[in-house]
VOBA-1610 file (N, C-alpha, C; in pm, whole numbers, padded with zeros to 5 digits, always signed):
BEGIN
Met-01235+00391+00692Met-01294+00258+00689Met-01199+00148+00625Met-01181+00055+00709Met-01095-00052+00659Met-01144-00132+00544His-01065-00156+00441His-01108-00255+00328His-01128-00384+00381Val-01250-00445+00347Val-01276-00585+00383Val-01249-00675+00257Pro-01143-00753+00274Pro-01100-00842+00153Pro-01220-00918+00117Lys-01222-00949-00024Lys-01328-01050-00074Lys-01255-01144-00148Ile-01297-01276-00123Ile-01220-01390-00164Ile-01320-01492-00241Ala-01278-01539-00342Ala-01343-01651-00422Ala-01294-01778-00392Ile-01366-01890-00343Ile-01324-02027-00343Ile-01399-02087-00461Leu-01321-02140-00545Leu-01382-02212-00665Leu-01404-02362-00637Leu-01539-02405-00653Leu-01563-02544-00640Leu-01611-02606-00764Ala-01539-02723-00799Ala-01584-02802-00911Ala-01607-02943-00854Glu-01695-03015-00930Glu-01725-03148-00886Glu-01606-03228-00844Gly-01592-03292-00734Gly-01491-03365-00686Gly-01404-03285-00607Phe-01420-03152-00550Phe-01344-03075-00482Phe-01319-03137-00343Glu-01209-03106-00284Glu-01160-03166-00141Glu-01239-03073-00044Glu-01350-03131-00003Glu-01431-03058+00098Glu-01368-02999+00215Ala-01289-03074+00272Ala-01226-03028+00401Ala-01136-02918+00372Glu-01059-02900+00268Glu-00981-02794+00230Glu-01060-02672+00219Ala-01167-02695+00129Ala-01258-02567+00100Ala-01324-02516+00219Ile-01372-02599+00308Ile-01446-02558+00437Ile-01374-02511+00536Ile-01254-02576+00566Ile-01159-02517+00668Ile-01110-02384+00637Ile-01078-02371+00516Ile-01033-02241+00465Ile-01138-02134+00476Tyr-01252-02176+00435Tyr-01368-02092+00432Tyr-01405-02039+00578Asp-01413-02137+00669Asp-01436-02115+00802Asp-01344-02016+00869Ala-01190-02051+00852Ala-01091-01972+00908Ala-01095-01831+00855Leu-01132-01802+00723Leu-01133-01667+00669Leu-01255-01596+00719Cys-01363-01670+00732Cys-01480-01593+00793Cys-01463-01561+00940Arg-01383-01619+01028Arg-01344-01596+01142Arg-01273-01466+01157Val-01191-01435+01060Val-01118-01307+01065Val-01178-01195+00976Lys-01316-01224+00948Lys-01404-01121+00893Lys-01372-01090+00756Ile-01322-01200+00682Ile-01307-01185+00534Ile-01446-01222+00451Asp-01473-01157+00349Asp-01599-01185+00276Asp-01564-01295+00177Val-01621-01402+00193Val-01583-01528+00108Val-01708-01578+00021Asp-01682-01590-00107Asp-01781-01647-00187Asp-01751-01790-00224Leu-01831-01886-00215Leu-01820-02021-00268Leu-01871-02012-00396Leu-01799-02046-00508Leu-01839-02018-00637Leu-01850-02161-00711Ala-01960-02211-00758Ala-01974-02331-00828Ala-01926-02305-00968Cys-01841-02390-01028Cys-01775-02373-01158Cys-01852-02472-01252Gln-01974-02472-01248Gln-02065-02555-01341Gln-02202-02484-01347Asp-02290-02552-01408Asp-02424-02489-01430Asp-02520-02513-01307Asp-02472-02587-01212Asp-02556-02625-01099Asp-02495-02560-00975Ile-02568-02490-00893Ile-02534-02436-00765Ile-02483-02542-00666Lys-02533-02653-00681Lys-02506-02762-00592Lys-02380-02850-00643Val-02280-02864-00569Val-02150-02923-00609Val-02129-03039-00527Lys-02095-03163-00589Lys-02063-03279-00508Lys-01912-03289-00491Ser-01875-03309-00356Ser-01741-03300-00317Ser-01669-03449-00344Tyr-01540-03454-00311Tyr-01461-03556-00339Tyr-01508-03684-00269His-01569-03669-00145His-01624-03775-00072His-01779-03780-00092Gly-01839-03725-00187Gly-01972-03733-00214Gly-02061-03651-00147Ile-02019-03540-00065Ile-02100-03450-00002Ile-02151-03355-00098Glu-02285-03329-00094Glu-02337-03237-00184Glu-02341-03096-00111Met-02276-03004-00164Met-02270-02860-00098Met-02334-02766-00193Arg-02399-02667-00130Arg-02448-02550-00207Arg-02365-02444-00195Ala-02327-02392-00322Ala-02239-02278-00331Ala-02320-02150-00310His-02234-02040-00308His-02326-01903-00283His-02367-01859-00421Ala-02292-01884-00527Ala-02318-01834-00653Ala-02256-01915-00776Leu-02285-01899-00896Leu-02222-01975-01007Leu-02112-01879-01052Leu-01999-01943-01077Leu-01887-01867-01131Leu-01921-01783-01254Lys-02001-01840-01348Lys-02035-01780-01479Lys-02117-01656-01442Asn-02181-01628-01331Asn-02241-01504-01281Asn-02156-01406-01216Lys-02034-01454-01187Lys-01929-01366-01119Lys-01808-01335-01198Leu-01818-01377-01317Leu-01686-01356-01405Leu-01637-01207-01401Ser-01721-01118-01402Ser-01677-00965-01402Ser-01630-00912-01267Thr-01653-00999-01154Thr-01630-00956-01023Thr-01472-00969-00991Leu-01410-00867-00945Leu-01264-00881-00913Leu-01245-00904-00764Tyr-01193-01022-00736Tyr-01176-01060-00591Tyr-01023-01016-00543Asp-00996-01012-00428Asp-00866-00999-00380Asp-00784-01123-00380Ala-00851-01233-00373Ala-00777-01366-00385Ala-00885-01480-00457Val-00823-01551-00516Val-00891-01668-00575Val-00831-01797-00516Ile-00911-01880-00450Ile-00860-02012-00390Ile-00915-02118-00461Leu-00816-02210-00491Leu-00834-02332-00569Leu-00816-02452-00476Pro-00914-02513-00431Pro-00898-02633-00346Pro-00849-02743-00424Gly-00793-02841-00368Gly-00744-02968-00427Gly-00876-03077-00450Gly-00836-03197-00458Gly-00929-03304-00486Gly-00888-03364-00621Pro-00865-03490-00629Pro-00837-03558-00755Pro-00913-03526-00877Asp-01050-03531-00860Asp-01136-03486-00972Asp-01164-03344-00979Gly-01165-03284-00862Gly-01205-03139-00855Gly-01097-03059-00930Thr-00970-03100-00915Thr-00866-03010-00984Thr-00871-03035-01141Val-00894-03165-01168Val-00901-03189-01321Val-01019-03104-01376Asn-01141-03102-01297Asn-01242-03030-01354Asn-01227-02876-01355Leu-01157-02824-01250Leu-01096-02688-01262Leu-01015-02656-01382Gly-00929-02748-01392Gly-00824-02731-01499Gly-00878-02737-01643Asn-00975-02803-01653Asn-01040-02818-01787Asn-01161-02710-01815Asn-01185-02626-01729Asn-01295-02538-01739Asn-01236-02396-01793Ala-01283-02367-01903Ala-01235-02230-01971Ala-01274-02112-01889Asn-01374-02113-01824Asn-01426-01991-01730Asn-01332-01985-01620Val-01297-02101-01556Val-01193-02096-01444Val-01065-02036-01491Ile-01020-02094-01591Ile-00887-02043-01646Ile-00888-01896-01682Asp-00996-01843-01744Asp-00999-01696-01782Asp-01004-01616-01656Phe-01080-01662-01549Phe-01095-01605-01428Phe-00958-01588-01346Ile-00894-01699-01358Ile-00757-01692-01279Ile-00666-01609-01356Lys-00665-01600-01494Lys-00580-01527-01583Lys-00597-01368-01548Arg-00726-01337-01529Arg-00761-01194-01521Arg-00719-01151-01374His-00744-01228-01291His-00695-01202-01157His-00556-01194-01135Asp-00480-01297-01199Asp-00326-01288-01211Asp-00275-01156-01274Lys-00344-01117-01384Lys-00303-00996-01452Lys-00330-00874-01360Glu-00430-00882-01284Glu-00461-00755-01194Glu-00371-00773-01065Asn-00278-00867-01061Asn-00202-00879-00943Asn-00274-00929-00813Lys-00384-00994-00829Lys-00448-01043-00716Lys-00386-01174-00669Trp-00426-01215-00555Trp-00361-01339-00505Trp-00436-01471-00581Ile-00349-01548-00634Ile-00387-01690-00686Ile-00337-01771-00581Cys-00426-01856-00520Cys-00402-01943-00421Cys-00437-02095-00424Pro-00373-02172-00496Pro-00389-02313-00499Pro-00338-02375-00368Ile-00407-02495-00341Ile-00369-02584-00227Ile-00380-02724-00278Cys-00287-02806-00227Cys-00279-02948-00254Cys-00251-02961-00400Ser-00333-03042-00471Ser-00292-03065-00611Ser-00313-02960-00707Ala-00387-02853-00666Ala-00432-02738-00760Ala-00316-02675-00824Ala-00204-02654-00772Ala-00093-02574-00839Ala-00052-02657-00963Ala-00040-02786-00945Ala+00005-02873-01051Ala-00101-02909-01151Lys-00225-02947-01115Lys-00326-02995-01207Lys-00414-02884-01248Val-00408-02758-01206Val-00486-02658-01262Val-00393-02553-01322Leu-00294-02500-01238Leu-00213-02392-01281Leu-00113-02436-01384Ser-00026-02533-01349Ser+00078-02578-01433Ser+00017-02638-01560Lys-00099-02725-01547Lys-00160-02768-01666Lys-00192-02659-01770Asn-00225-02534-01725Asn-00252-02442-01814Asn-00151-02322-01823Asn-00018-02359-01785Asn+00093-02280-01787Asn+00066-02145-01735Leu+00021-02155-01599Leu-00015-02031-01527Leu+00079-02011-01396Leu+00182-02106-01377Leu+00275-02079-01276Leu+00380-01968-01313Asn+00404-01955-01440Asn+00489-01857-01483Asn+00627-01832-01419Gly+00696-01948-01391Gly+00828-01953-01331Gly+00826-01920-01179Arg+00705-01916-01109Arg+00694-01871-00965Arg+00721-01999-00886Lys+00770-01971-00765Lys+00784-02074-00666Lys+00646-02120-00609Tyr+00626-02247-00594Tyr+00504-02302-00540Tyr+00518-02435-00470Val+00419-02484-00400Val+00422-02615-00338Val+00301-02685-00376Cys+00290-02817-00386Cys+00180-02899-00402Cys+00198-03025-00322Ser+00106-03118-00326Ser+00098-03232-00260Ser+00173-03353-00329Gly+00214-03446-00269Gly+00276-03555-00333Gly+00398-03532-00419Asp+00400-03613-00514Asp+00513-03603-00619Asp+00450-03533-00743Leu+00342-03463-00747Leu+00282-03400-00852Leu+00389-03304-00917Tyr+00470-03243-00839Tyr+00562-03151-00883Tyr+00656-03199-00999Lys+00668-03345-01007Lys+00761-03410-01100Lys+00686-03377-01246Asn+00573-03354-01259Asn+00518-03331-01380Asn+00501-03177-01435Val+00568-03080-01340Val+00540-02941-01365Val+00675-02890-01424Ser+00670-02809-01527Ser+00784-02754-01575Ser+00776-02602-01587Asp+00659-02538-01554Asp+00660-02389-01556Asp+00660-02320-01423Gly+00714-02392-01318Gly+00729-02334-01183Gly+00843-02393-01113Ile+00864-02338-00985Ile+00983-02400-00916Ile+00920-02451-00792Phe+00932-02577-00760Phe+00879-02643-00648Phe+00978-02613-00525Val+00904-02576-00428Val+00970-02557-00283Val+00887-02645-00183Asp+00960-02734-00118Asp+00899-02820-00025Asp+00881-02764+00112Gln+00772-02686+00121Gln+00737-02612+00250Gln+00585-02635+00275Asp+00544-02589+00389Asp+00393-02597+00424Asp+00317-02503+00332Val+00368-02369+00319Val+00308-02278+00230Val+00417-02196+00157Val+00397-02158+00037Val+00494-02078-00040Val+00439-01954-00100Cys+00508-01851-00101Cys+00459-01721-00147Cys+00562-01659-00245Asp+00519-01643-00368Asp+00611-01588-00466Asp+00524-01483-00542Ala+00556-01360-00540Ala+00483-01247-00598Ala+00336-01270-00562Asn+00252-01288-00646Asn+00101-01292-00606Asn+00055-01436-00615Leu+00141-01526-00611Leu+00110-01677-00608Leu+00131-01730-00461Phe+00028-01777-00396Phe+00043-01827-00261Phe-00017-01966-00261Ser+00075-02065-00238Ser+00027-02214-00249Ser+00046-02285-00113Gly-00034-02383-00095Gly-00032-02473+00030Gly-00015-02620-00014Lys+00052-02683+00085Lys+00095-02817+00045Lys-00017-02924+00039Gly-00116-02908+00134Gly-00231-02993+00137Gly-00328-02983+00251Leu-00409-03071+00262Leu-00516-03055+00361Leu-00464-03025+00506Gly-00358-03082+00549Gly-00307-03067+00686Gly-00260-02915+00703Met-00245-02850+00594Met-00196-02710+00611Met-00303-02613+00589Ala-00439-02656+00582Ala-00554-02565+00554Ala-00561-02449+00649Phe-00551-02467+00779Phe-00555-02357+00871Phe-00440-02270+00853Lys-00327-02310+00846Lys-00216-02229+00822Lys-00218-02148+00680Phe-00268-02214+00593Phe-00289-02152+00458Phe-00386-02038+00477Ala-00497-02057+00544Ala-00604-01955+00546Ala-00552-01839+00634Phe-00481-01859+00754Phe-00442-01759+00838Phe-00314-01682+00773Thr-00229-01749+00700Thr-00125-01678+00633Thr-00182-01591+00530Leu-00281-01636+00445Leu-00348-01551+00346Leu-00409-01433+00410Ala-00471-01449+00529Ala-00526-01339+00592Ala-00412-01225+00629Glu-00287-01285+00677Glu-00181-01183+00695Glu-00146-01121+00571Leu-00131-01196+00462Leu-00089-01144+00333Leu-00201-01034+00282Leu-00321-01050+00327Leu-00423-00945+00294Leu-00412-00823+00385Lys-00313-00820+00465Lys-00289-00714+00561Lys-00397-00707+00674Leu-00442-00808+00724Leu-00532-00802+00839Leu-00477-00805+00968Asp-00539-00758+01069Asp-00483-00739+01200Asp-00425-00877+01252Lys-00296-00878+01267Lys-00230-01003+01324Lys-00263-01050+01449Asp-00314-00959+01542Asp-00360-00989+01668Asp-00489-01057+01665Glu-00588-01012+01567Glu-00711-01091+01542Glu-00685-01219+01488Ile-00586-01243+01401Ile-00559-01369+01348Ile-00508-01458+01446Arg-00426-01413+01524Arg-00369-01495+01629Arg-00470-01525+01731Phe-00570-01435+01767Phe-00683-01475+01859Phe-00755-01581+01792Gln-00786-01576+01674Gln-00872-01679+01612Gln-00803-01818+01613Ala-00683-01817+01573Ala-00602-01931+01570Ala-00592-01997+01705Asp-00566-01920+01811Asp-00554-01962+01948Asp-00707-02013+02000His-00802-01943+01950His-00944-01992+01982His-00981-02120+01935Ile-00921-02157+01824Ile-00950-02300+01779Ile-00829-02404+01799Tyr-00739-02365+01880Tyr-00633-02445+01918Tyr-00545-02487+01802Ile-00523-02391+01707Ile-00422-02415+01615Ile-00289-02348+01646Asn-00181-02431+01633Asn-00051-02362+01649Asn-00018-02290+01529Tyr-00017-02157+01531Tyr+00006-02080+01407Tyr+00118-01979+01440
//
């Protein structure tokens, strides 16, 4: 029986909704089990553009769950809230120690991981010029960047590429990934 990867997408107030939902949708299409986890005391999380979304569970109730990957969406306020949340940082550290995929997109590499010294000298990409404030990683200006168990994406425009590349990193069937990308008219 094939292992079905399990992924957590961490949602904090102000998260970039399009990044979270595009990645969620693409991963579900390739039959990955994805949990949307609210990183606060309320299961409802308000996005960057004020959309209230209901997560599947609270992070605090999933702290002992080990996922194959942890995705950190961007969003100006969302990444600040993720980066200031002790449960989020402990969750990331535990997954990193277990060599699970740590997957920031957009501003999350700089504003969550670097802010907490979690890039650990690995290559990464982030949006805009946020890399100028990062001292614990190596910025690479590409759409997506993989170094050891750190997989990062540049920003919203790369959300589909980010999701489908992560699916490949999780050793899923490339033909199925290609089929799903073609089905939604994404050049992947």
